N, CA, C and O atoms as CSV, one atom per row, in Angstrom:
chain,resi,resn,atom,element,x,y,z
A,1,UNK,N,N,200.976,17.264,106.913
A,1,UNK,CA,C,199.697,17.612,107.461
A,1,UNK,C,C,198.666,17.809,106.361
A,1,UNK,O,O,197.459,17.728,106.592
A,2,UNK,N,N,199.164,18.067,105.168
A,2,UNK,CA,C,198.258,18.340,104.068
A,2,UNK,C,C,197.426,17.104,103.695
A,2,UNK,O,O,196.301,17.257,103.218
A,3,UNK,N,N,197.943,15.887,103.896
A,3,UNK,CA,C,197.240,14.651,103.551
A,3,UNK,C,C,196.050,14.413,104.461
A,3,UNK,O,O,195.125,13.694,104.084
A,4,UNK,N,N,196.052,15.002,105.657
A,4,UNK,CA,C,194.946,14.808,106.590
A,4,UNK,C,C,193.866,15.863,106.430
A,4,UNK,O,O,192.838,15.800,107.104
A,5,UNK,N,N,194.073,16.797,105.580
A,5,UNK,CA,C,193.080,17.839,105.325
A,5,UNK,C,C,191.825,17.174,104.737
A,5,UNK,O,O,191.948,16.278,103.901
A,6,UNK,N,N,190.625,17.592,105.157
A,6,UNK,CA,C,189.389,16.951,104.695
A,6,UNK,C,C,189.252,16.898,103.182
A,6,UNK,O,O,188.753,15.903,102.657
A,7,UNK,N,N,189.668,17.909,102.475
A,7,UNK,CA,C,189.571,17.893,101.015
A,7,UNK,C,C,190.512,16.850,100.425
A,7,UNK,O,O,190.149,16.123,99.500
A,8,UNK,N,N,191.710,16.785,100.964
A,8,UNK,CA,C,192.690,15.815,100.462
A,8,UNK,C,C,192.247,14.391,100.782
A,8,UNK,O,O,192.396,13.487,99.960
A,9,UNK,N,N,191.702,14.197,101.984
A,9,UNK,CA,C,191.217,12.874,102.383
A,9,UNK,C,C,190.057,12.446,101.490
A,9,UNK,O,O,189.999,11.299,101.047
A,10,UNK,N,N,189.135,13.369,101.227
A,10,UNK,CA,C,188.005,13.067,100.336
A,10,UNK,C,C,188.471,12.734,98.934
A,10,UNK,O,O,187.943,11.823,98.297
A,11,UNK,N,N,189.457,13.470,98.453
A,11,UNK,CA,C,189.983,13.212,97.108
A,11,UNK,C,C,190.627,11.836,97.037
A,11,UNK,O,O,190.462,11.118,96.050
A,12,UNK,N,N,191.362,11.466,98.082
A,12,UNK,CA,C,192.001,10.143,98.094
A,12,UNK,C,C,190.966,9.023,98.153
A,12,UNK,O,O,191.097,8.009,97.467
A,13,UNK,N,N,189.934,9.213,98.978
A,13,UNK,CA,C,188.875,8.196,99.068
A,13,UNK,C,C,188.179,8.035,97.720
A,13,UNK,O,O,187.903,6.911,97.300
A,14,UNK,N,N,187.894,9.132,97.045
A,14,UNK,CA,C,187.271,9.044,95.732
A,14,UNK,C,C,188.202,8.411,94.708
A,14,UNK,O,O,187.762,7.655,93.842
A,15,UNK,N,N,189.493,8.724,94.809
A,15,UNK,CA,C,190.466,8.147,93.879
A,15,UNK,C,C,190.508,6.626,94.013
A,15,UNK,O,O,190.570,5.908,93.015
A,16,UNK,N,N,190.474,6.140,95.262
A,16,UNK,CA,C,190.563,4.705,95.507
A,16,UNK,C,C,189.188,4.020,95.569
A,16,UNK,O,O,189.128,2.821,95.839
A,17,UNK,N,N,188.120,4.719,95.337
A,17,UNK,CA,C,186.765,4.148,95.387
A,17,UNK,C,C,186.594,2.931,94.470
A,17,UNK,O,O,185.936,1.973,94.875
A,18,UNK,N,N,187.158,2.924,93.248
A,18,UNK,CA,C,187.003,1.730,92.413
A,18,UNK,C,C,187.642,0.474,93.030
A,18,UNK,O,O,187.350,-0.641,92.596
A,19,UNK,N,N,188.484,0.642,94.006
A,19,UNK,CA,C,189.101,-0.510,94.665
A,19,UNK,C,C,188.321,-0.912,95.904
A,19,UNK,O,O,187.975,-2.082,96.070
A,20,UNK,N,N,188.038,0.059,96.785
A,20,UNK,CA,C,187.448,-0.319,98.063
A,20,UNK,C,C,185.946,-0.568,97.999
A,20,UNK,O,O,185.429,-1.318,98.827
A,21,UNK,N,N,185.219,0.031,97.049
A,21,UNK,CA,C,183.771,-0.217,96.943
A,21,UNK,C,C,183.507,-1.687,96.567
A,21,UNK,O,O,182.703,-2.337,97.234
A,22,UNK,N,N,184.152,-2.231,95.526
A,22,UNK,CA,C,183.934,-3.652,95.235
A,22,UNK,C,C,184.429,-4.568,96.363
A,22,UNK,O,O,183.842,-5.621,96.614
A,23,UNK,N,N,185.514,-4.161,97.040
A,23,UNK,CA,C,186.018,-4.975,98.151
A,23,UNK,C,C,184.993,-5.028,99.283
A,23,UNK,O,O,184.731,-6.094,99.840
A,24,UNK,N,N,184.420,-3.883,99.619
A,24,UNK,CA,C,183.388,-3.846,100.665
A,24,UNK,C,C,182.170,-4.643,100.219
A,24,UNK,O,O,181.573,-5.365,101.018
A,25,UNK,N,N,181.806,-4.518,98.968
A,25,UNK,CA,C,180.668,-5.257,98.438
A,25,UNK,C,C,180.902,-6.765,98.501
A,25,UNK,O,O,180.007,-7.522,98.878
A,26,UNK,N,N,182.107,-7.196,98.131
A,26,UNK,CA,C,182.436,-8.624,98.199
A,26,UNK,C,C,182.396,-9.143,99.633
A,26,UNK,O,O,181.909,-10.246,99.883
A,27,UNK,N,N,182.901,-8.359,100.561
A,27,UNK,CA,C,182.859,-8.761,101.973
A,27,UNK,C,C,181.414,-8.888,102.438
A,27,UNK,O,O,181.072,-9.843,103.134
A,28,UNK,N,N,180.566,-7.939,102.063
A,28,UNK,CA,C,179.156,-8.008,102.454
A,28,UNK,C,C,178.475,-9.218,101.840
A,28,UNK,O,O,177.730,-9.919,102.525
A,29,UNK,N,N,178.713,-9.471,100.580
A,29,UNK,CA,C,178.105,-10.633,99.924
A,29,UNK,C,C,178.570,-11.919,100.595
A,29,UNK,O,O,177.777,-12.830,100.833
A,30,UNK,N,N,179.862,-11.981,100.897
A,30,UNK,CA,C,180.389,-13.182,101.547
A,30,UNK,C,C,179.850,-13.370,102.947
A,30,UNK,O,O,179.461,-14.478,103.318
A,31,UNK,N,N,179.820,-12.315,103.722
A,31,UNK,CA,C,179.417,-12.432,105.124
A,31,UNK,C,C,177.910,-12.561,105.288
A,31,UNK,O,O,177.441,-13.289,106.163
A,32,UNK,N,N,177.160,-11.871,104.463
A,32,UNK,CA,C,175.710,-11.868,104.644
A,32,UNK,C,C,174.965,-12.756,103.667
A,32,UNK,O,O,173.773,-13.006,103.848
A,33,UNK,N,N,175.635,-13.232,102.644
A,33,UNK,CA,C,174.936,-14.028,101.644
A,33,UNK,C,C,175.534,-15.402,101.437
A,33,UNK,O,O,174.845,-16.414,101.567
A,34,UNK,N,N,176.798,-15.436,101.119
A,34,UNK,CA,C,177.421,-16.690,100.745
A,34,UNK,C,C,177.625,-17.625,101.937
A,34,UNK,O,O,177.254,-18.797,101.869
A,35,UNK,N,N,178.200,-17.131,103.011
A,35,UNK,CA,C,178.467,-18.000,104.159
A,35,UNK,C,C,177.194,-18.586,104.769
A,35,UNK,O,O,177.152,-19.790,105.021
A,36,UNK,N,N,176.159,-17.788,105.016
A,36,UNK,CA,C,174.920,-18.389,105.524
A,36,UNK,C,C,174.319,-19.401,104.547
A,36,UNK,O,O,173.747,-20.408,104.965
A,37,UNK,N,N,174.446,-19.138,103.269
A,37,UNK,CA,C,173.899,-20.071,102.280
A,37,UNK,C,C,174.684,-21.375,102.261
A,37,UNK,O,O,174.094,-22.442,102.088
A,38,UNK,N,N,175.985,-21.316,102.431
A,38,UNK,CA,C,176.790,-22.539,102.511
A,38,UNK,C,C,176.417,-23.353,103.744
A,38,UNK,O,O,176.323,-24.578,103.671
A,39,UNK,N,N,176.200,-22.673,104.898
A,39,UNK,CA,C,175.760,-23.378,106.112
A,39,UNK,C,C,174.405,-24.021,105.885
A,39,UNK,O,O,174.174,-25.166,106.273
A,40,UNK,N,N,173.516,-23.278,105.256
A,40,UNK,CA,C,172.170,-23.802,104.978
A,40,UNK,C,C,172.251,-25.016,104.047
A,40,UNK,O,O,171.525,-25.993,104.231
A,41,UNK,N,N,173.116,-24.951,103.073
A,41,UNK,CA,C,173.286,-26.052,102.127
A,41,UNK,C,C,173.773,-27.319,102.837
A,41,UNK,O,O,173.287,-28.415,102.563
A,42,UNK,N,N,174.738,-27.161,103.752
A,42,UNK,CA,C,175.227,-28.323,104.510
A,42,UNK,C,C,174.126,-28.904,105.387
A,42,UNK,O,O,173.983,-30.122,105.489
A,43,UNK,N,N,173.347,-28.025,106.020
A,43,UNK,CA,C,172.254,-28.479,106.880
A,43,UNK,C,C,171.202,-29.247,106.068
A,43,UNK,O,O,170.692,-30.275,106.514
A,44,UNK,N,N,170.887,-28.742,104.884
A,44,UNK,CA,C,169.897,-29.404,104.030
A,44,UNK,C,C,170.426,-30.756,103.563
A,44,UNK,O,O,169.660,-31.717,103.482
A,45,UNK,N,N,171.711,-30.850,103.256
A,45,UNK,CA,C,172.288,-32.129,102.833
A,45,UNK,C,C,172.177,-33.162,103.948
A,45,UNK,O,O,171.880,-34.327,103.684
A,46,UNK,N,N,172.414,-32.748,105.191
A,46,UNK,CA,C,172.284,-33.680,106.319
A,46,UNK,C,C,170.826,-34.096,106.494
A,46,UNK,O,O,170.543,-35.263,106.765
A,47,UNK,N,N,169.915,-33.164,106.342
A,47,UNK,CA,C,168.495,-33.491,106.466
A,47,UNK,C,C,168.037,-34.389,105.326
A,47,UNK,O,O,167.148,-35.221,105.506
A,48,UNK,N,N,168.635,-34.226,104.167
A,48,UNK,CA,C,168.257,-35.044,103.019
A,48,UNK,C,C,168.575,-36.514,103.277
A,48,UNK,O,O,167.773,-37.385,102.940
A,49,UNK,N,N,169.731,-36.802,103.867
A,49,UNK,CA,C,170.078,-38.194,104.137
A,49,UNK,C,C,169.136,-38.792,105.178
A,49,UNK,O,O,168.728,-39.947,105.060
A,50,UNK,N,N,168.786,-37.994,106.213
A,50,UNK,CA,C,167.826,-38.492,107.209
A,50,UNK,C,C,166.456,-38.722,106.574
A,50,UNK,O,O,165.770,-39.692,106.897
A,51,UNK,N,N,166.064,-37.828,105.673
A,51,UNK,CA,C,164.767,-37.973,105.011
A,51,UNK,C,C,164.758,-39.206,104.111
A,51,UNK,O,O,163.744,-39.899,104.028
A,52,UNK,N,N,165.859,-39.483,103.444
A,52,UNK,CA,C,165.942,-40.671,102.583
A,52,UNK,C,C,165.764,-41.937,103.420
A,52,UNK,O,O,165.092,-42.875,102.989
A,53,UNK,N,N,166.358,-41.969,104.609
A,53,UNK,CA,C,166.176,-43.127,105.493
A,53,UNK,C,C,164.717,-43.269,105.905
A,53,UNK,O,O,164.178,-44.376,105.918
A,54,UNK,N,N,164.076,-42.155,106.240
A,54,UNK,CA,C,162.663,-42.200,106.627
A,54,UNK,C,C,161.792,-42.681,105.478
A,54,UNK,O,O,160.871,-43.472,105.683
A,55,UNK,N,N,162.078,-42.207,104.268
A,55,UNK,CA,C,161.304,-42.626,103.101
A,55,UNK,C,C,161.464,-44.126,102.882
A,55,UNK,O,O,160.494,-44.823,102.587
A,56,UNK,N,N,162.684,-44.615,103.026
A,56,UNK,CA,C,162.934,-46.055,102.852
A,56,UNK,C,C,162.154,-46.871,103.878
A,56,UNK,O,O,161.535,-47.878,103.535
A,57,UNK,N,N,162.183,-46.430,105.157
A,57,UNK,CA,C,161.422,-47.143,106.193
A,57,UNK,C,C,159.926,-47.101,105.913
A,57,UNK,O,O,159.226,-48.099,106.084
A,58,UNK,N,N,159.443,-45.942,105.482
A,58,UNK,CA,C,158.012,-45.812,105.209
A,58,UNK,C,C,157.582,-46.646,104.001
A,58,UNK,O,O,156.481,-47.197,103.987
A,59,UNK,N,N,158.440,-46.739,102.998
A,59,UNK,CA,C,158.111,-47.577,101.845
A,59,UNK,C,C,158.065,-49.055,102.230
A,59,UNK,O,O,157.214,-49.803,101.750
A,60,UNK,N,N,158.990,-49.468,103.102
A,60,UNK,CA,C,158.960,-50.859,103.571
A,60,UNK,C,C,157.689,-51.108,104.383
A,60,UNK,O,O,157.036,-52.141,104.233
A,61,UNK,N,N,157.351,-50.156,105.235
A,61,UNK,CA,C,156.122,-50.293,106.041
A,61,UNK,C,C,154.898,-50.318,105.131
A,61,UNK,O,O,153.966,-51.088,105.364
A,62,UNK,N,N,154.895,-49.488,104.104
A,62,UNK,CA,C,153.776,-49.474,103.170
A,62,UNK,C,C,153.629,-50.832,102.492
A,62,UNK,O,O,152.511,-51.316,102.314
A,63,UNK,N,N,154.745,-51.448,102.115
A,63,UNK,CA,C,154.695,-52.782,101.502
A,63,UNK,C,C,154.076,-53.801,102.440
A,63,UNK,O,O,153.262,-54.627,102.027
A,64,UNK,N,N,154.476,-53.737,103.731
A,64,UNK,CA,C,153.897,-54.681,104.696
A,64,UNK,C,C,152.403,-54.431,104.876
A,64,UNK,O,O,151.619,-55.376,104.956
A,65,UNK,N,N,152.008,-53.154,104.942
A,65,UNK,CA,C,150.591,-52.834,105.115
A,65,UNK,C,C,149.770,-53.240,103.894
A,65,UNK,O,O,148.637,-53.701,104.036
A,66,UNK,N,N,150.331,-53.075,102.699
A,66,UNK,CA,C,149.620,-53.511,101.500
A,66,UNK,C,C,149.457,-55.022,101.482
A,66,UNK,O,O,148.420,-55.533,101.060
A,67,UNK,N,N,150.488,-55.744,101.943
A,67,UNK,CA,C,150.373,-57.208,102.029
A,67,UNK,C,C,149.299,-57.597,103.038
A,67,UNK,O,O,148.518,-58.516,102.794
A,68,UNK,N,N,149.260,-56.897,104.172
A,68,UNK,CA,C,148.232,-57.172,105.175
A,68,UNK,C,C,146.839,-56.891,104.614
A,68,UNK,O,O,145.903,-57.655,104.852
A,69,UNK,N,N,146.709,-55.807,103.879
A,69,UNK,CA,C,145.422,-55.463,103.285
A,69,UNK,C,C,144.991,-56.529,102.281
A,69,UNK,O,O,143.818,-56.895,102.210
A,70,UNK,N,N,145.948,-57.015,101.514
A,70,UNK,CA,C,145.644,-58.071,100.552
A,70,UNK,C,C,145.195,-59.342,101.270
A,70,UNK,O,O,144.263,-60.016,100.830
A,71,UNK,N,N,145.866,-59.665,102.378
A,71,UNK,CA,C,145.454,-60.841,103.159
A,71,UNK,C,C,144.039,-60.690,103.679
A,71,UNK,O,O,143.241,-61.625,103.618
A,72,UNK,N,N,143.730,-59.501,104.195
A,72,UNK,CA,C,142.400,-59.282,104.770
A,72,UNK,C,C,141.310,-59.360,103.707
A,72,UNK,O,O,140.164,-59.677,104.024
A,73,UNK,N,N,141.643,-59.080,102.471
A,73,UNK,CA,C,140.674,-59.186,101.387
A,73,UNK,C,C,140.548,-60.593,100.834
A,73,UNK,O,O,139.646,-60.853,100.038
A,74,UNK,N,N,141.415,-61.500,101.226
A,74,UNK,CA,C,141.421,-62.868,100.713
A,74,UNK,C,C,140.435,-63.725,101.505
A,74,UNK,O,O,140.579,-63.856,102.721
A,75,UNK,N,N,139.442,-64.309,100.844
A,75,UNK,CA,C,138.466,-65.116,101.577
A,75,UNK,C,C,139.091,-66.351,102.238
A,75,UNK,O,O,138.634,-66.778,103.298
A,76,UNK,N,N,140.121,-66.923,101.629
A,76,UNK,CA,C,140.770,-68.094,102.220
A,76,UNK,C,C,141.434,-67.703,103.545
A,76,UNK,O,O,141.323,-68.427,104.535
A,77,UNK,N,N,142.117,-66.571,103.560
A,77,UNK,CA,C,142.770,-66.121,104.794
A,77,UNK,C,C,141.732,-65.829,105.877
A,77,UNK,O,O,141.922,-66.190,107.039
A,78,UNK,N,N,140.637,-65.176,105.496
A,78,UNK,CA,C,139.591,-64.886,106.481
A,78,UNK,C,C,139.010,-66.171,107.058
A,78,UNK,O,O,138.697,-66.240,108.247
A,79,UNK,N,N,138.871,-67.170,106.225
A,79,UNK,CA,C,138.363,-68.455,106.721
A,79,UNK,C,C,139.360,-69.093,107.685
A,79,UNK,O,O,138.960,-69.661,108.701
A,80,UNK,N,N,140.643,-69.003,107.377
A,80,UNK,CA,C,141.661,-69.551,108.293
A,80,UNK,C,C,141.617,-68.831,109.634
A,80,UNK,O,O,141.759,-69.456,110.685
A,81,UNK,N,N,141.419,-67.508,109.598
A,81,UNK,CA,C,141.318,-66.742,110.844
A,81,UNK,C,C,140.088,-67.180,111.617
A,81,UNK,O,O,140.158,-67.376,112.830
A,82,UNK,N,N,138.957,-67.337,110.930
A,82,UNK,CA,C,137.726,-67.769,111.598
A,82,UNK,C,C,137.906,-69.131,112.252
A,82,UNK,O,O,137.478,-69.338,113.387
A,83,UNK,N,N,138.534,-70.057,111.545
A,83,UNK,CA,C,138.764,-71.398,112.108
A,83,UNK,C,C,139.744,-71.343,113.283
A,83,UNK,O,O,139.602,-72.099,114.244
A,84,UNK,N,N,140.735,-70.451,113.210
A,84,UNK,CA,C,141.690,-70.368,114.325
A,84,UNK,C,C,141.008,-69.852,115.586
A,84,UNK,O,O,141.454,-70.150,116.694
A,85,UNK,N,N,139.944,-69.090,115.434
A,85,UNK,CA,C,139.203,-68.606,116.595
A,85,UNK,C,C,138.359,-69.713,117.229
A,85,UNK,O,O,138.020,-69.649,118.411
A,86,UNK,N,N,138.028,-70.719,116.437
A,86,UNK,CA,C,137.206,-71.824,116.952
A,86,UNK,C,C,138.024,-72.852,117.712
A,86,UNK,O,O,137.475,-73.573,118.545
A,87,UNK,N,N,139.324,-72.941,117.448
A,87,UNK,CA,C,140.185,-73.939,118.091
A,87,UNK,C,C,140.477,-73.483,119.512
A,87,UNK,O,O,141.075,-72.430,119.734
A,88,UNK,N,N,140.043,-74.297,120.470
A,88,UNK,CA,C,140.252,-73.946,121.877
A,88,UNK,C,C,141.699,-74.211,122.270
A,88,UNK,O,O,142.296,-75.200,121.846
A,89,UNK,N,N,142.253,-73.327,123.078
A,89,UNK,CA,C,143.597,-73.540,123.614
A,89,UNK,C,C,144.731,-73.050,122.741
A,89,UNK,O,O,145.885,-73.076,123.169
A,90,UNK,N,N,144.445,-72.607,121.540
A,90,UNK,CA,C,145.526,-72.089,120.697
A,90,UNK,C,C,145.278,-70.605,120.437
A,90,UNK,O,O,144.131,-70.169,120.349
A,91,UNK,N,N,146.353,-69.837,120.316
A,91,UNK,CA,C,146.166,-68.410,120.047
A,91,UNK,C,C,145.569,-68.212,118.655
A,91,UNK,O,O,145.863,-68.989,117.746
A,92,UNK,N,N,144.755,-67.210,118.475
A,92,UNK,CA,C,144.136,-66.990,117.170
A,92,UNK,C,C,145.141,-66.506,116.136
A,92,UNK,O,O,146.161,-65.896,116.459
A,93,UNK,N,N,144.822,-66.796,114.900
A,93,UNK,CA,C,145.649,-66.322,113.793
A,93,UNK,C,C,145.394,-64.827,113.623
A,93,UNK,O,O,144.249,-64.395,113.490
A,94,UNK,N,N,146.460,-64.051,113.629
A,94,UNK,CA,C,146.345,-62.606,113.429
A,94,UNK,C,C,147.332,-62.183,112.356
A,94,UNK,O,O,148.099,-63.001,111.848
A,95,UNK,N,N,147.310,-60.908,112.015
A,95,UNK,CA,C,148.264,-60.418,111.019
A,95,UNK,C,C,149.690,-60.469,111.551
A,95,UNK,O,O,150.636,-60.581,110.771
A,96,UNK,N,N,149.858,-60.388,112.871
A,96,UNK,CA,C,151.195,-60.446,113.442
A,96,UNK,C,C,151.735,-61.869,113.510
A,96,UNK,O,O,152.947,-62.075,113.571
A,97,UNK,N,N,150.837,-62.846,113.501
A,97,UNK,CA,C,151.260,-64.255,113.579
A,97,UNK,C,C,150.568,-65.030,112.478
A,97,UNK,O,O,149.366,-65.290,112.545
A,98,UNK,N,N,151.318,-65.390,111.487
A,98,UNK,CA,C,150.736,-66.131,110.365
A,98,UNK,C,C,150.787,-67.617,110.666
A,98,UNK,O,O,151.751,-68.117,111.244
A,99,UNK,N,N,149.739,-68.312,110.266
A,99,UNK,CA,C,149.636,-69.746,110.558
A,99,UNK,C,C,150.322,-70.541,109.460
A,99,UNK,O,O,149.910,-70.506,108.300
A,100,UNK,N,N,151.369,-71.253,109.835
A,100,UNK,CA,C,152.070,-72.128,108.882
A,100,UNK,C,C,152.363,-73.420,109.625
A,100,UNK,O,O,153.510,-73.677,109.988
A,101,UNK,N,N,151.355,-74.224,109.853
A,101,UNK,CA,C,151.540,-75.460,110.614
A,101,UNK,C,C,151.565,-75.161,112.094
A,101,UNK,O,O,150.798,-75.747,112.858
A,102,UNK,N,N,152.421,-74.270,112.507
A,102,UNK,CA,C,152.455,-73.785,113.882
A,102,UNK,C,C,152.428,-72.277,113.824
A,102,UNK,O,O,152.628,-71.689,112.762
A,103,UNK,N,N,152.185,-71.656,114.937
A,103,UNK,CA,C,152.180,-70.202,114.941
A,103,UNK,C,C,153.610,-69.708,114.946
A,103,UNK,O,O,154.368,-70.000,115.872
A,104,UNK,N,N,153.978,-68.980,113.946
A,104,UNK,CA,C,155.350,-68.480,113.826
A,104,UNK,C,C,155.323,-66.960,113.824
A,104,UNK,O,O,154.464,-66.354,113.183
A,105,UNK,N,N,156.261,-66.337,114.541
A,105,UNK,CA,C,156.288,-64.873,114.495
A,105,UNK,C,C,156.653,-64.374,113.118
A,105,UNK,O,O,157.339,-65.062,112.362
A,106,UNK,N,N,156.218,-63.237,112.806
A,106,UNK,CA,C,156.441,-62.623,111.505
A,106,UNK,C,C,157.866,-62.170,111.319
A,106,UNK,O,O,158.210,-61.631,110.267
């Protein structure tokens, strides 16, 4: 019965404090810090791959838009577009359909 006495219990807790305090601290760090951070890291890695795909698509689109802009600045291309508008019965030359003998989809 002496081991359950409050003084004896307090003495035992203090004696073992160098063991259980770091253990409790490690559990808290793991549960409240490390595990959520590992989940966050996995989530960010998945988002990174999706973002890389989006960047690749946007860079390809940017290349196409820059080519279109270059075409629109070319006087020869503008003249071809103007002439295609004058030809009756044929669809006009647009950026979506480039004229190469016949109208071919892009």
